mmCIF file of the N, C-alpha and C atoms, coordinates in Angstrom:
data_MODEL
# 
_entry.id   MODEL 
# 
loop_
_atom_site.group_PDB 
_atom_site.id 
_atom_site.type_symbol 
_atom_site.label_atom_id 
_atom_site.label_alt_id 
_atom_site.label_comp_id 
_atom_site.label_asym_id 
_atom_site.label_entity_id 
_atom_site.label_seq_id 
_atom_site.pdbx_PDB_ins_code 
_atom_site.Cartn_x 
_atom_site.Cartn_y 
_atom_site.Cartn_z 
_atom_site.occupancy 
_atom_site.B_iso_or_equiv 
_atom_site.pdbx_formal_charge 
_atom_site.auth_seq_id 
_atom_site.auth_comp_id 
_atom_site.auth_asym_id 
_atom_site.auth_atom_id 
_atom_site.pdbx_PDB_model_num 
ATOM 1   N N  . UNK A 1 1  ? -3.353  54.307 93.788 1.00 0.00 ? 1  UNK A N  1 
ATOM 2   C CA . UNK A 1 1  ? -3.550  53.091 94.564 1.00 0.00 ? 1  UNK A CA 1 
ATOM 3   C C  . UNK A 1 1  ? -4.868  52.405 94.174 1.00 0.00 ? 1  UNK A C  1 
ATOM 4   N N  . UNK A 1 2  ? -5.918  53.203 93.964 1.00 0.00 ? 2  UNK A N  1 
ATOM 5   C CA . UNK A 1 2  ? -7.203  52.608 93.585 1.00 0.00 ? 2  UNK A CA 1 
ATOM 6   C C  . UNK A 1 2  ? -7.105  51.891 92.251 1.00 0.00 ? 2  UNK A C  1 
ATOM 7   N N  . UNK A 1 3  ? -6.348  52.460 91.305 1.00 0.00 ? 3  UNK A N  1 
ATOM 8   C CA . UNK A 1 3  ? -6.219  51.820 90.001 1.00 0.00 ? 3  UNK A CA 1 
ATOM 9   C C  . UNK A 1 3  ? -5.480  50.492 90.122 1.00 0.00 ? 3  UNK A C  1 
ATOM 10  N N  . UNK A 1 4  ? -4.472  50.427 90.979 1.00 0.00 ? 4  UNK A N  1 
ATOM 11  C CA . UNK A 1 4  ? -3.733  49.187 91.156 1.00 0.00 ? 4  UNK A CA 1 
ATOM 12  C C  . UNK A 1 4  ? -4.627  48.118 91.790 1.00 0.00 ? 4  UNK A C  1 
ATOM 13  N N  . UNK A 1 5  ? -5.406  48.489 92.799 1.00 0.00 ? 5  UNK A N  1 
ATOM 14  C CA . UNK A 1 5  ? -6.325  47.538 93.434 1.00 0.00 ? 5  UNK A CA 1 
ATOM 15  C C  . UNK A 1 5  ? -7.363  47.066 92.429 1.00 0.00 ? 5  UNK A C  1 
ATOM 16  N N  . UNK A 1 6  ? -7.876  47.982 91.621 1.00 0.00 ? 6  UNK A N  1 
ATOM 17  C CA . UNK A 1 6  ? -8.843  47.612 90.604 1.00 0.00 ? 6  UNK A CA 1 
ATOM 18  C C  . UNK A 1 6  ? -8.260  46.661 89.576 1.00 0.00 ? 6  UNK A C  1 
ATOM 19  N N  . UNK A 1 7  ? -7.021  46.909 89.166 1.00 0.00 ? 7  UNK A N  1 
ATOM 20  C CA . UNK A 1 7  ? -6.358  46.048 88.191 1.00 0.00 ? 7  UNK A CA 1 
ATOM 21  C C  . UNK A 1 7  ? -6.149  44.651 88.756 1.00 0.00 ? 7  UNK A C  1 
ATOM 22  N N  . UNK A 1 8  ? -5.705  44.578 90.002 1.00 0.00 ? 8  UNK A N  1 
ATOM 23  C CA . UNK A 1 8  ? -5.479  43.280 90.651 1.00 0.00 ? 8  UNK A CA 1 
ATOM 24  C C  . UNK A 1 8  ? -6.800  42.531 90.818 1.00 0.00 ? 8  UNK A C  1 
ATOM 25  N N  . UNK A 1 9  ? -7.830  43.225 91.283 1.00 0.00 ? 9  UNK A N  1 
ATOM 26  C CA . UNK A 1 9  ? -9.129  42.572 91.480 1.00 0.00 ? 9  UNK A CA 1 
ATOM 27  C C  . UNK A 1 9  ? -9.693  42.068 90.155 1.00 0.00 ? 9  UNK A C  1 
ATOM 28  N N  . UNK A 1 10 ? -9.491  42.822 89.084 1.00 0.00 ? 10 UNK A N  1 
ATOM 29  C CA . UNK A 1 10 ? -9.977  42.403 87.778 1.00 0.00 ? 10 UNK A CA 1 
ATOM 30  C C  . UNK A 1 10 ? -9.304  41.105 87.344 1.00 0.00 ? 10 UNK A C  1 
ATOM 31  N N  . UNK A 1 11 ? -8.002  41.003 87.494 1.00 0.00 ? 11 UNK A N  1 
ATOM 32  C CA . UNK A 1 11 ? -7.311  39.795 87.035 1.00 0.00 ? 11 UNK A CA 1 
ATOM 33  C C  . UNK A 1 11 ? -7.554  38.608 87.943 1.00 0.00 ? 11 UNK A C  1 
ATOM 34  N N  . UNK A 1 12 ? -7.793  38.850 89.232 1.00 0.00 ? 12 UNK A N  1 
ATOM 35  C CA . UNK A 1 12 ? -8.209  37.752 90.115 1.00 0.00 ? 12 UNK A CA 1 
ATOM 36  C C  . UNK A 1 12 ? -9.551  37.214 89.631 1.00 0.00 ? 12 UNK A C  1 
ATOM 37  N N  . UNK A 1 13 ? -10.450 38.116 89.259 1.00 0.00 ? 13 UNK A N  1 
ATOM 38  C CA . UNK A 1 13 ? -11.767 37.697 88.757 1.00 0.00 ? 13 UNK A CA 1 
ATOM 39  C C  . UNK A 1 13 ? -11.635 36.914 87.454 1.00 0.00 ? 13 UNK A C  1 
ATOM 40  N N  . UNK A 1 14 ? -10.740 37.317 86.587 1.00 0.00 ? 14 UNK A N  1 
ATOM 41  C CA . UNK A 1 14 ? -10.525 36.585 85.338 1.00 0.00 ? 14 UNK A CA 1 
ATOM 42  C C  . UNK A 1 14 ? -10.018 35.182 85.639 1.00 0.00 ? 14 UNK A C  1 
ATOM 43  N N  . UNK A 1 15 ? -9.097  35.067 86.579 1.00 0.00 ? 15 UNK A N  1 
ATOM 44  C CA . UNK A 1 15 ? -8.593  33.754 86.965 1.00 0.00 ? 15 UNK A CA 1 
ATOM 45  C C  . UNK A 1 15 ? -9.677  32.876 87.574 1.00 0.00 ? 15 UNK A C  1 
ATOM 46  N N  . UNK A 1 16 ? -10.532 33.473 88.370 1.00 0.00 ? 16 UNK A N  1 
ATOM 47  C CA . UNK A 1 16 ? -11.617 32.697 88.965 1.00 0.00 ? 16 UNK A CA 1 
ATOM 48  C C  . UNK A 1 16 ? -12.627 32.287 87.903 1.00 0.00 ? 16 UNK A C  1 
ATOM 49  N N  . UNK A 1 17 ? -12.836 33.138 86.899 1.00 0.00 ? 17 UNK A N  1 
ATOM 50  C CA . UNK A 1 17 ? -13.727 32.778 85.809 1.00 0.00 ? 17 UNK A CA 1 
ATOM 51  C C  . UNK A 1 17 ? -13.184 31.569 85.048 1.00 0.00 ? 17 UNK A C  1 
ATOM 52  N N  . UNK A 1 18 ? -11.897 31.526 84.836 1.00 0.00 ? 18 UNK A N  1 
ATOM 53  C CA . UNK A 1 18 ? -11.289 30.358 84.201 1.00 0.00 ? 18 UNK A CA 1 
ATOM 54  C C  . UNK A 1 18 ? -11.436 29.124 85.072 1.00 0.00 ? 18 UNK A C  1 
ATOM 55  N N  . UNK A 1 19 ? -11.366 29.298 86.390 1.00 0.00 ? 19 UNK A N  1 
ATOM 56  C CA . UNK A 1 19 ? -11.542 28.180 87.310 1.00 0.00 ? 19 UNK A CA 1 
ATOM 57  C C  . UNK A 1 19 ? -12.937 27.569 87.187 1.00 0.00 ? 19 UNK A C  1 
ATOM 58  N N  . UNK A 1 20 ? -13.908 28.397 86.838 1.00 0.00 ? 20 UNK A N  1 
ATOM 59  C CA . UNK A 1 20 ? -15.276 27.906 86.739 1.00 0.00 ? 20 UNK A CA 1 
ATOM 60  C C  . UNK A 1 20 ? -15.458 26.896 85.612 1.00 0.00 ? 20 UNK A C  1 
ATOM 61  N N  . UNK A 1 21 ? -14.592 26.920 84.620 1.00 0.00 ? 21 UNK A N  1 
ATOM 62  C CA . UNK A 1 21 ? -14.690 25.945 83.547 1.00 0.00 ? 21 UNK A CA 1 
ATOM 63  C C  . UNK A 1 21 ? -14.344 24.541 84.039 1.00 0.00 ? 21 UNK A C  1 
ATOM 64  N N  . UNK A 1 22 ? -13.566 24.455 85.112 1.00 0.00 ? 22 UNK A N  1 
ATOM 65  C CA . UNK A 1 22 ? -13.181 23.161 85.650 1.00 0.00 ? 22 UNK A CA 1 
ATOM 66  C C  . UNK A 1 22 ? -14.129 22.708 86.757 1.00 0.00 ? 22 UNK A C  1 
ATOM 67  N N  . UNK A 1 23 ? -14.476 23.612 87.668 1.00 0.00 ? 23 UNK A N  1 
ATOM 68  C CA . UNK A 1 23 ? -15.411 23.287 88.747 1.00 0.00 ? 23 UNK A CA 1 
ATOM 69  C C  . UNK A 1 23 ? -16.460 24.395 88.806 1.00 0.00 ? 23 UNK A C  1 
ATOM 70  N N  . UNK A 1 24 ? -17.681 24.069 88.450 1.00 0.00 ? 24 UNK A N  1 
ATOM 71  C CA . UNK A 1 24 ? -18.743 25.060 88.411 1.00 0.00 ? 24 UNK A CA 1 
ATOM 72  C C  . UNK A 1 24 ? -19.395 25.160 89.793 1.00 0.00 ? 24 UNK A C  1 
ATOM 73  N N  . UNK A 1 25 ? -19.077 26.208 90.519 1.00 0.00 ? 25 UNK A N  1 
ATOM 74  C CA . UNK A 1 25 ? -19.645 26.427 91.841 1.00 0.00 ? 25 UNK A CA 1 
ATOM 75  C C  . UNK A 1 25 ? -20.237 27.828 91.910 1.00 0.00 ? 25 UNK A C  1 
ATOM 76  N N  . UNK A 1 26 ? -21.371 27.919 92.571 1.00 0.00 ? 26 UNK A N  1 
ATOM 77  C CA . UNK A 1 26 ? -22.062 29.200 92.672 1.00 0.00 ? 26 UNK A CA 1 
ATOM 78  C C  . UNK A 1 26 ? -21.246 30.229 93.459 1.00 0.00 ? 26 UNK A C  1 
ATOM 79  N N  . UNK A 1 27 ? -20.555 29.784 94.494 1.00 0.00 ? 27 UNK A N  1 
ATOM 80  C CA . UNK A 1 27 ? -19.767 30.711 95.310 1.00 0.00 ? 27 UNK A CA 1 
ATOM 81  C C  . UNK A 1 27 ? -18.665 31.344 94.475 1.00 0.00 ? 27 UNK A C  1 
ATOM 82  N N  . UNK A 1 28 ? -18.012 30.555 93.634 1.00 0.00 ? 28 UNK A N  1 
ATOM 83  C CA . UNK A 1 28 ? -16.971 31.090 92.765 1.00 0.00 ? 28 UNK A CA 1 
ATOM 84  C C  . UNK A 1 28 ? -17.524 32.121 91.801 1.00 0.00 ? 28 UNK A C  1 
ATOM 85  N N  . UNK A 1 29 ? -18.717 31.883 91.294 1.00 0.00 ? 29 UNK A N  1 
ATOM 86  C CA . UNK A 1 29 ? -19.345 32.827 90.378 1.00 0.00 ? 29 UNK A CA 1 
ATOM 87  C C  . UNK A 1 29 ? -19.681 34.145 91.073 1.00 0.00 ? 29 UNK A C  1 
ATOM 88  N N  . UNK A 1 30 ? -20.191 34.060 92.292 1.00 0.00 ? 30 UNK A N  1 
ATOM 89  C CA . UNK A 1 30 ? -20.541 35.271 93.044 1.00 0.00 ? 30 UNK A CA 1 
ATOM 90  C C  . UNK A 1 30 ? -19.286 36.082 93.361 1.00 0.00 ? 30 UNK A C  1 
ATOM 91  N N  . UNK A 1 31 ? -18.239 35.410 93.821 1.00 0.00 ? 31 UNK A N  1 
ATOM 92  C CA . UNK A 1 31 ? -16.990 36.117 94.140 1.00 0.00 ? 31 UNK A CA 1 
ATOM 93  C C  . UNK A 1 31 ? -16.401 36.738 92.880 1.00 0.00 ? 31 UNK A C  1 
ATOM 94  N N  . UNK A 1 32 ? -16.463 36.015 91.772 1.00 0.00 ? 32 UNK A N  1 
ATOM 95  C CA . UNK A 1 32 ? -15.958 36.537 90.508 1.00 0.00 ? 32 UNK A CA 1 
ATOM 96  C C  . UNK A 1 32 ? -16.716 37.796 90.105 1.00 0.00 ? 32 UNK A C  1 
ATOM 97  N N  . UNK A 1 33 ? -18.027 37.769 90.209 1.00 0.00 ? 33 UNK A N  1 
ATOM 98  C CA . UNK A 1 33 ? -18.836 38.933 89.847 1.00 0.00 ? 33 UNK A CA 1 
ATOM 99  C C  . UNK A 1 33 ? -18.524 40.122 90.758 1.00 0.00 ? 33 UNK A C  1 
ATOM 100 N N  . UNK A 1 34 ? -18.367 39.870 92.047 1.00 0.00 ? 34 UNK A N  1 
ATOM 101 C CA . UNK A 1 34 ? -18.040 40.955 92.972 1.00 0.00 ? 34 UNK A CA 1 
ATOM 102 C C  . UNK A 1 34 ? -16.677 41.563 92.658 1.00 0.00 ? 34 UNK A C  1 
ATOM 103 N N  . UNK A 1 35 ? -15.689 40.721 92.373 1.00 0.00 ? 35 UNK A N  1 
ATOM 104 C CA . UNK A 1 35 ? -14.363 41.243 92.060 1.00 0.00 ? 35 UNK A CA 1 
ATOM 105 C C  . UNK A 1 35 ? -14.356 42.005 90.739 1.00 0.00 ? 35 UNK A C  1 
ATOM 106 N N  . UNK A 1 36 ? -15.147 41.563 89.779 1.00 0.00 ? 36 UNK A N  1 
ATOM 107 C CA . UNK A 1 36 ? -15.247 42.317 88.529 1.00 0.00 ? 36 UNK A CA 1 
ATOM 108 C C  . UNK A 1 36 ? -15.854 43.693 88.774 1.00 0.00 ? 36 UNK A C  1 
ATOM 109 N N  . UNK A 1 37 ? -16.887 43.756 89.605 1.00 0.00 ? 37 UNK A N  1 
ATOM 110 C CA . UNK A 1 37 ? -17.501 45.047 89.908 1.00 0.00 ? 37 UNK A CA 1 
ATOM 111 C C  . UNK A 1 37 ? -16.547 45.958 90.668 1.00 0.00 ? 37 UNK A C  1 
ATOM 112 N N  . UNK A 1 38 ? -15.844 45.402 91.645 1.00 0.00 ? 38 UNK A N  1 
ATOM 113 C CA . UNK A 1 38 ? -14.876 46.198 92.403 1.00 0.00 ? 38 UNK A CA 1 
ATOM 114 C C  . UNK A 1 38 ? -13.769 46.702 91.488 1.00 0.00 ? 38 UNK A C  1 
ATOM 115 N N  . UNK A 1 39 ? -13.268 45.812 90.644 1.00 0.00 ? 39 UNK A N  1 
ATOM 116 C CA . UNK A 1 39 ? -12.216 46.199 89.726 1.00 0.00 ? 39 UNK A CA 1 
ATOM 117 C C  . UNK A 1 39 ? -12.665 47.289 88.759 1.00 0.00 ? 39 UNK A C  1 
ATOM 118 N N  . UNK A 1 40 ? -13.874 47.151 88.243 1.00 0.00 ? 40 UNK A N  1 
ATOM 119 C CA . UNK A 1 40 ? -14.391 48.166 87.311 1.00 0.00 ? 40 UNK A CA 1 
ATOM 120 C C  . UNK A 1 40 ? -14.546 49.510 88.015 1.00 0.00 ? 40 UNK A C  1 
ATOM 121 N N  . UNK A 1 41 ? -15.144 49.489 89.215 1.00 0.00 ? 41 UNK A N  1 
ATOM 122 C CA . UNK A 1 41 ? -15.378 50.737 89.929 1.00 0.00 ? 41 UNK A CA 1 
ATOM 123 C C  . UNK A 1 41 ? -14.082 51.422 90.330 1.00 0.00 ? 41 UNK A C  1 
ATOM 124 N N  . UNK A 1 42 ? -13.089 50.669 90.789 1.00 0.00 ? 42 UNK A N  1 
ATOM 125 C CA . UNK A 1 42 ? -11.839 51.282 91.210 1.00 0.00 ? 42 UNK A CA 1 
ATOM 126 C C  . UNK A 1 42 ? -11.021 51.752 90.016 1.00 0.00 ? 42 UNK A C  1 
ATOM 127 N N  . UNK A 1 43 ? -11.009 50.980 88.937 1.00 0.00 ? 43 UNK A N  1 
ATOM 128 C CA . UNK A 1 43 ? -10.115 51.314 87.824 1.00 0.00 ? 43 UNK A CA 1 
ATOM 129 C C  . UNK A 1 43 ? -10.701 52.396 86.920 1.00 0.00 ? 43 UNK A C  1 
ATOM 130 N N  . UNK A 1 44 ? -11.968 52.259 86.549 1.00 0.00 ? 44 UNK A N  1 
ATOM 131 C CA . UNK A 1 44 ? -12.547 53.198 85.587 1.00 0.00 ? 44 UNK A CA 1 
ATOM 132 C C  . UNK A 1 44 ? -13.265 54.368 86.254 1.00 0.00 ? 44 UNK A C  1 
ATOM 133 N N  . UNK A 1 45 ? -13.806 54.180 87.432 1.00 0.00 ? 45 UNK A N  1 
ATOM 134 C CA . UNK A 1 45 ? -14.562 55.247 88.088 1.00 0.00 ? 45 UNK A CA 1 
ATOM 135 C C  . UNK A 1 45 ? -13.745 55.965 89.148 1.00 0.00 ? 45 UNK A C  1 
ATOM 136 N N  . UNK A 1 46 ? -12.551 55.491 89.441 1.00 0.00 ? 46 UNK A N  1 
ATOM 137 C CA . UNK A 1 46 ? -11.739 56.075 90.496 1.00 0.00 ? 46 UNK A CA 1 
ATOM 138 C C  . UNK A 1 46 ? -10.947 57.181 89.972 1.00 0.00 ? 46 UNK A C  1 
# 
């Protein structure tokens, strides 16, 4: 289950990173960074 959550969070972060190319907002960057960290921790460290 942790690997699936990590995989989903990682791809949500990738999608949000692509969104930043169209609208550059600090909140989007922070959420993207948090989701990347969550995804990394759940997928590789879980």
